[in-house]
C-alpha positions in Angstrom: -15.9 6.7 13.9 -12.3 7.2 14.8 -9.8 9.9 14.1 -6.1 9.6 14.1 -4.1 12.0 16.1 -1.0 13.7 14.5 2.1 12.0 15.8 0.2 8.8 16.6 2.2 5.7 15.9 1.5 3.7 12.7 -0.7 0.6 12.8 2.3 -1.5 11.6 6.0 -0.8 11.1 7.3 0.3 7.7 9.9 -1.8 6.0 11.9 -0.4 3.1 11.4 -2.8 0.1 11.5 -2.3 -3.6 9.5 -4.8 -5.5 7.8 -4.6 -8.9 4.0 -4.4 -8.9 1.2 -4.1 -11.4 -1.8 -1.9 -10.6 -5.2 -2.3 -12.1 -7.8 0.4 -11.4 -11.2 -0.9 -10.4 -12.8 2.5 -11.2 -11.7 3.1 -14.7 -9.8 1.4 -17.5 -6.2 1.7 -16.3 -3.4 -0.7 -15.8 0.2 0.4 -15.0 3.5 -0.8 -13.6 4.9 0.4 -10.3 7.3 -0.3 -7.5 7.0 -0.2 -3.8 9.2 2.2 -1.8 8.2 1.1 1.8 5.7 -1.5 2.8 3.8 -2.4 5.9 1.0 -4.8 6.8 -1.6 -2.2 6.1 -0.3 -0.8 2.8 2.6 0.8 1.1 4.2 3.9 -0.4 4.6 3.2 -4.1 5.8 4.8 -7.3 3.6 4.2 -10.3 4.3 4.8 -14.0 1.2 7.1 -14.2 -0.3 9.5 -11.7 -3.1 8.0 -9.6 -5.8 9.8 -7.6 -6.9 9.7 -4.0 -9.8 7.3 -3.3 -9.0 5.3 -6.5 -9.8 1.6 -5.9 -7.0 -0.7 -7.2 -6.0 -4.3 -7.4 -2.3 -4.8 -6.6 -0.3 -7.7 -8.2 3.1 -8.4 -6.8 5.0 -9.6 -9.9 7.6 -11.9 -8.3 5.3 -13.7 -5.8 2.1 -13.5 -7.9 0.2 -12.4 -4.8 -2.8 -10.1 -5.2 -4.8 -7.8 -3.0 -7.4 -5.0 -3.2 -6.4 -1.5 -2.1 -7.3 2.1 -2.2 -5.1 5.2 -2.9 -5.1 7.2 0.3 -2.3 9.7 -0.5 -0.7 11.4 -3.5 2.5 13.4 -3.1 1.7 16.9 -4.4 5.3 17.4 -5.5 5.6 14.0 -7.1 2.1 12.8 -8.3 3.3 9.4 -9.2 4.3 8.7 -5.6 1.2 7.4 -3.7 0.2 5.8 -0.4 -2.1 2.9 -0.6 -4.1 1.1 2.0 -4.8 -2.6 1.6 -8.5 -3.6 2.0 -7.4 -6.5 4.3 -4.1 -6.1 6.2 -1.7 -8.8 5.2 1.9 -9.5 4.2 1.2 -9.5 0.5 4.8 -8.2 0.0 6.4 -11.4 1.0 8.6 -9.9 3.7 10.4 -13.0 5.1 10.9 -11.7 8.7 8.2 -9.1 9.3 8.2 -6.9 12.4 6.3 -8.2 15.4 3.5 -5.7 15.1 2.6 -7.2 11.7 1.1 -10.1 13.6 -1.0 -8.0 16.0 -4.7 -7.1 15.5 -4.8 -3.6 14.2 -8.1 -2.7 15.9 -6.6 -2.2 19.3 -7.8 0.8 21.3 
């Protein structure tokens, strides 16, 4: 079991990127459109067309590249409930960033 310390650096650098995505809930009958705000190897901050809830399991489909991945909603902005943080089940460059930061290539399980 590990805990994250406030102020600890992120597991991978964020990249501002706006791309269209489709979200499909694996928990309930829900499909909606969305857009990324910032992305990293481990997830993204997104804006969805409907509010999502924390711990919701979703499938992400990147419209332009047709790439897909499983994820979980890990954060919902209390002031803007359609802005959410998601964590990818498997860290990867699903977003199609052409020149990702160096830390996107490192193993995220370092001590």
